[in-house]
N, C-alpha and C positions, 0 to 999 in steps of 0.2 A: 897687510896683514898687521904684523907685527907693530908698525906704523902707527897705527888706526888704536891698537892697545896702548903704545907710548905717548901717542898725545894726547887719550882721555888722562893717563896718570900726570901728565905733564901741567895740563889744566885746571883738576884736582888740586894739584900743590900751589899753582898760580893763585886759583880762588883763596885757597886758605890764606897766602902770603898776603893779599891785596883786600882780604877780609876786611881786618882792624882800622889799616887807614881809609878805606870808603868811609866807616863810621865814624871819623873824624873828621873829613871832611866834611861830612853831613854834619855835626854837631858847630863846626864853626860856622857854614853858612848857615847856618836856622839861627844862630847866636848872634851871629851879625844883624839877619835880618829884625829879629826881635829889638836889638836896640834899635836900629832905624824907626821901625812901627811906633814905638814907644815914645821916642822921640819927636815923630811927628805928630802922633796923638796929642802929648803933653804940650804944644804950640797949639793944637786948636781947642784945649782944654775947657774952653767955653763955651763953647759950640756941641759936646759930645757929653753923654752922662756915663755913669760906669756900666751899664748894660750894654751901651754901644763896644766898649771897651772889649769888655767879657767876649762878646761875638766876634772880635778882631782876632783877638788874645787864643780864643780858639779855633780861628782858622790856622793860624800858627802853630799851633798843638799840633793840629791833622799835620802838615806840612812836616814839622820837625819828626813827627814819627815816622812817615815815610822815609825822610831822606836820612834820617840817623838812628832809628828804632825805637824801642821801649824806654831806656833810659834818657835819649833825648828828647821824648815826648813830655816824659813826667818834670825833667828839671824845667823845660818851656814852661808847664804849667805850674809848678810852685811858684817860677819866676813871676808869672803873671797873676798869679794870689796875691803877691808881692806890690807887685804894684799898681795894680786895682786900689790899693788900700792906699799906698802913697801917695799916688799923682792924681787919684782920679775919683775919690771920696772925702766928704770933708772929716775933719780940716784939712785941706792939700799939705802935703811935702811933711807930713807925719805918719807915722805908725799908730793909729787910732780908727776905733771905729764906734761911730754914735750911737747908731741906733742899730736894734735888732734885725731888721730885715737887712742891712750891710752885709751881716756875718750870716746871712741866709743866702744873700746873691752870691756872695763867694765862696760861700761851700757848695754851694750848687754851681759853681764854676771849675773847682777842681776834682768835684766827684764827674761831672758830664767830661773834662780835657782826662783824667783820668781812664775811664770807660772808653772813650773814644781814640786815646794811643795804644791803651790795649788792644782794641777789636782791630783797629788796621796794624798793629803790628802782628798780631796774630793771622790776619789774611794775608799781610807779605808773608808771612813763612810760610804758610801753606803751598800758597801758590810760585813760593821759590822752590820747594819741596817738591809739588807737581811739574814745575820747568825741569829739575835735575832727573827725576825719575824718566820723567818723556825722553831726557838728551840718553840718558842711561839703556833703555830702552832701545832706541835707535841706534847706538852704539854696537849693544848686545845684539841686533839682527844684521848688523853690519859684518861684526867679527863672526856668529856664529853662517851668515854665507859666505864669508869668503872660505872660513874654513872648509865648508862642505862643499862647496864649490870645486875643489880638486878632482882632476882625471880617476885615479883609482880609491875606492872605500880606503883602502889601508893609508894612503896620504892622507887623506882629509884625515882621517882621525889621529894623525901626527901632528898637521898642522894643528889641528884643535889641542890637544895635548900642549904644544910649544906655545899656544896661544894663552893658555892656563896657567902656566908654569911663567912667564915673562911678565904677566898681568900682574898675580898674585905676589912674585919676587918670589916663588921659592923652588928650591936646586931639583926637587924630584914632582913626576908629575905622570902615573901609572894609569891607564883605561885597561880594566881586564873585562873579557868576554865571559857571562856564564853558563858554566859547564866547559871552558876551555882548559880545566887545572889551573897550577898556580902561577901559570907565564903569562904576563899582561901582551894583548895585543899591541900595543906600543908603548913606548916608554918616550918621556921628553927630560933630558935634564942629567941624564946616568949615560958613563960609557959603556957600551955593547956587550963589554965582559960582565957588567954588573947589571945588565938587564932583562936576566932571565927569571926573575922572580922578586915578589915583596922584599922588605928588611926583616932579616930572622923573625918571628915572633911576630909578625903582619899575615903569614897566610892562614893562619887559623882566625883572625879576623875576616881577613878579606871571603873567606868560607862564610862566615855568619852574617856579614852584612849581605852576600848575595842569597842565600838562604831567608833569613829574615825580610829582606826590603828595607834597611833600618839605618842609618849611619851609627858610625862609630868613629871615637879618637883615643889615641895612644899616649900615653903621658909622658913625661921625660922618667920617672919614677918605673914605667913598663906596665901601669896598671891601666885600665882602660873603662869609658863611659859609652854606655849602649842605649840609644835613643830608644823610647817608647813607643810603643803601634799606635797611639793616638797624635804621636807627635808629627807638626807640618815637617817638610823636608827642608827649609829655613831655619826652622828651633832647632830641629837634630843636630845642623851645622853648627848650630850656634852653641853646642857642647864643648869644639874649642875653646879653652881656657887660657891663660897666661901662659902655663905647662904644656901646651899639647906641641905633639914632633911627630902627626901623621893622623890628616883625618880622611875618614872613606866616608863616601857616599855611593849609595844605591845608583843605578840609570835605570830608570822606568820608563816604561812605554807603555802608553795607558795604566792598568795595575798590574802590568807582567814586570819582573827583574830579567833585564837582559844584559847588567855589566855590574861592575863597581868601578867609581873613582876612588883613587888615592892622589893626596898629594903629602910632602912630607919634608922637612926640616930638622937639620939637626939643631938649630935655633929655634927658641921658642915661636911661637905661629898665633898672630893675635887676628880675628876674624873679626871686624868691624859689620854694621849693619850693609855697608855697602857691597861689602867685600861678599857679606854671606850671599845678598841675594846676587852679585854675579856669579858666584859658582853653582849657585842652587840654577840660575837660569841655564848657565853653561853645561850643568850637569846634561840638562834636557839634549842639548844640540848632540853632547859627547852618548846620547843615548840611542839617536837616531843614527849616529856614526856607528855605533854597535851592532845597531839593527840592520844598516848599510852592509858590515860587513859580511853578517851572518848571511843577508840573502843572496849579495855579491856569489859568495862561497857553492849555498844550494845551486845559484843557477848554473855555476860553472860544471858541479859534481854533475846536475841534469843533465846539461848539454854533454859533457862525458861520457856517460850512461845512453844518451839518446845518438852520439856516431857508434861507441863500443857495438850498439846494437844495429845499428846500419850496415857497420861493417860485416856485422857476424850474418845477417840475411844475403849478404852479397857474397862472402865466401859461399857457406849454406846452395846459395842459389847456382853459384858457378860448377861447386864441386856435385852438385847432384845432378846438373844439366850433362857436364863431362863422363860423369858414371855411366849413364845410358848406354851410352855405346859398348862400351866392354862387356855389360851386362845383358845387352842382346845378344853378342857373339858367345858367350859362356851359355846361357840357356841353348843356342842353336846347336853347339856343339854336347851340350848334355842329353838333348832332345834323340842326335846323332848315335851318341851311344847308348841308350836306352833301348835304341830299335838294335843294335847289335848284340845285345841280350847283356848288357852293363849294369848291375843291380845296385850299383852307386850313383847312378845317374839319374835314378828317383830324387834322391834325397837333395843334390846337386840343383836339379830344377826346384824342389821346394824351397831352396836357400835364396836361389836368385829370384825368386819370383816373389819372396820377402823381402830381399831389398829393394827391388823395383817397387814396391808399394809401398818402401819407405822414402826414397828418391823422389815419385809422385807427389806423399802428402807434403812434402818439403817444398818442390816445386810450387805448389796449390798455397801454401802458407805465403809461400814469398809473393805471388800473386795477389793475393787478398788484402794482405799489407797495403801491397802498391794501389790497390784498388783497381786493376784490372782485370780479375779474373770474372770471366764470360756468367752472366746468369740470365736465363729466358723468364721473364713472366707471365702465366698464362692462368686462365683458369683451368683450375683440378679439384676435383673430389675427396675428401679427406678419405672414402671408405676404398677407392682404389689404390690410396697410397698405403694406406697399413693392409692391407691386402698383397700388396707387391713386398712389403717389408717380412710379411707371414712367409710369402712364398721361397723367398730370398737366403732367409734363415732356417730354412726347413731343414738342410742338412747338416748346421752346426748345432741341432739340439740335443741331440746324445741321449733321448727320451724325457730331456728339459721339458718343462711348459711354457708357452706363451700364450696368454691368454688378451683377445682384443676385443674392444669394447667401443661402439658407434652410437653417439646419442640419437634414439630415433625418436625420442619426441619429437624434433624439428623436422623442419623438409630435410631435404639434401645438402650435407655438408659442403660449401663451395669455397673456396678459397684461390686467392690470387700468388701465386709460386712458383718456383723450379722443380718439376716434377723430381729429376733426377738429384737435383742436389739435395733439396728436402728428403728421398730416398736415403741418399747415402749420409744425412745428419741423423735419419731416424736407425738406419742398420749400426749406425757405430753405436747411441745411446744403447741400442740393446743387448749389442754384442759386450759394452761394460755389464751392463748389470746382469747378464747370463755371468760374467767370467768373477763378478763380487757375491753373487748371492751363493748361499749355504743350498749344498745340495736338495734336491725335491721340491727347494722353494719357487712359486712359480712370478716369473716378472708378466706386468699387466701393461698394456697398450693402448691405448684411449686416446680419444678424440671428441669433442663437442665444442659449440661456439659460444662467446662469452661477448655479447653486444656486437661493434664490429673487428673480434680478435676470434681468429680461428685457431685452439689449442689442440697440442698432442701432447699428452704423458706417456711418459715413460718411469714406472715406479718398481723396486727392487725390494727386496729384503735381507739387502746386505747390513754392514756395519754402520754405513752412515760418513759422513763427512764432517770431521771438527770444526767449529764455526771460524776457527781463523785460515782454513784452508777454501773455504767457500767460495771464494774467488780466484783463489791462486790454482784452482785446478783448473780454470779453461786458461791459465796460461802457457806455453811452449813446454814441452820437455818438463813440467811438474809433475813430481810425486812425493805423495804424502810419506811421513817420514813414518818408519817400519811398515810401511806396504812392502807385499811379496814382489819379489820378481815378475814382470811382466814379459815373459819370452815374446818375443815378435812383436812389440810394442815398442815405438819411441815417446809414449806423453802427447802426442800432437792430434790424437783426436778430437780431444774435447774443443782445443783450442780453434780447430780447421772448422768442425763443427758450428760454434758461435760465430765466427768471423761468417760462414757461409749465411747463417741466418740475418745477420745484420745484412749482408750485402742485398738480401729480398726484401729489406725494408724491416724484418721482425727482428725478435730477442729469440735468448736461450738462456736461461734462468733455473737453480737450484735450490730444490726446498725441502728439508729433512721431512721422510714421511713419519704419520702419526704410532707408533706402535715401536719404529724400529725401521731403519731404512732410509733410500733415498728418491726422492723424485724429481726428474728433469721436464722443464716444460719448455715447449717449444711454440711461441706464439707469432704466426702469421696472418696477412690481411686476409679479413673472409670477406665473400661476396654471396649478395643474394643469388639465391638459385634464377633460372631462366624463368617466367611463367608461361604455365600451357594453355595454348589454347582450345577452349571446348570444343568437343565435335561437332558437325553439323548435323543432324537429324535427315535419315536417308529422305 
């Protein structure tokens, strides 16, 4: 990769070295051709006129412009003017013009030659510039691809910084990631102990460039030049004057600033047009490299979190499974103690039941995450399910009200779901609603059909859920900040409820209740009720 950059610099130097000799050779070559053509036409002067000579000289001017450039073309045009007057217009072999039309012919020849030489030279210059740009683009693409082909994102960025440093012949090249503090992601050309930040005074300039997305230059006297918002990146890099000591370029991906590229030298830096183009192009590759570093870091962090979550699930499932046997033994001992009249045995048995429910919830959540929790999807009616919820929660109401409503404007509400697990979902939702509702406030349970969806709704008049927590409440072990201690609960109920709904092809979601409170909506697949056959007349 560095060899490619070195060959580029060597080729540019060689082009400059051989540019003048090539033009000199072209001038000498076409001067000789001009003399030969003049001698041949003079030998045949009796058979040709000044018009023939003008056309032939015009061809020589074209060739001289192509081979030697604008100056050679103009020189040949002037020589042709003199030769036509001296050799091919009467009187011969002297500088004199006897007719006005001869002047017109000579002036027309000179004008045509000058215009032709200028057009040819300009076309050749544009073609040469296009070729150089094409070569430059090809080299840049090779440099960028070689720099970004490194296995690790950090290594690719370091290689790119080294390419920029070596090609521009600057001692320092740093690449910063936006939001990563004052330390560069990679540094090229500085010892390790000096690579912990920019030169004193550049830290604020780095932050400014990252914040505003514009280039900036630090000069030898400590003053700075900052690019305008309307300037293009290449124009902004052009801020580097003869006394520039550091140039800072924003690294942009689309319109988003992802970092800053900084090159610095203790000696004055001069960035000509070619170097500005090079720096602007490689700044794009550096932006891609910085973005790659960020994405790799995020992917590694996400993978670490996934692995930690997986190990946590394995640990919880293993511990929960191992706890079941001692809990069963403790409960049996507590029951035996209660039969002997031990009053504390009832408390022990209640705590064992609470722990058993907690262990069961953890095991169920583990199976739901693994996709191995069994569900039996069968046709069931909403009326049976809501009635079962009311009967099971009756002992827990303690004077609280739970109102149920079934949409009777439609035929029987039938859905395809697991009756036992759906009953578990609704019981959990109603228990939560009772727990967080104010005393005397009723909890509303309703069922209705909306197209192909059978919706069960549990609404309360509690304090509701903050907008930032409305999805987090379905995460395991989540508790909102400032919520009261939930004795006997571990924060698994809503997480298990949502996963049970998804296991049945449905979903569980939250909505704020108008006037205050919460609404949890369980949506399952609806079925059309079976058609009843008309009774036959006796």
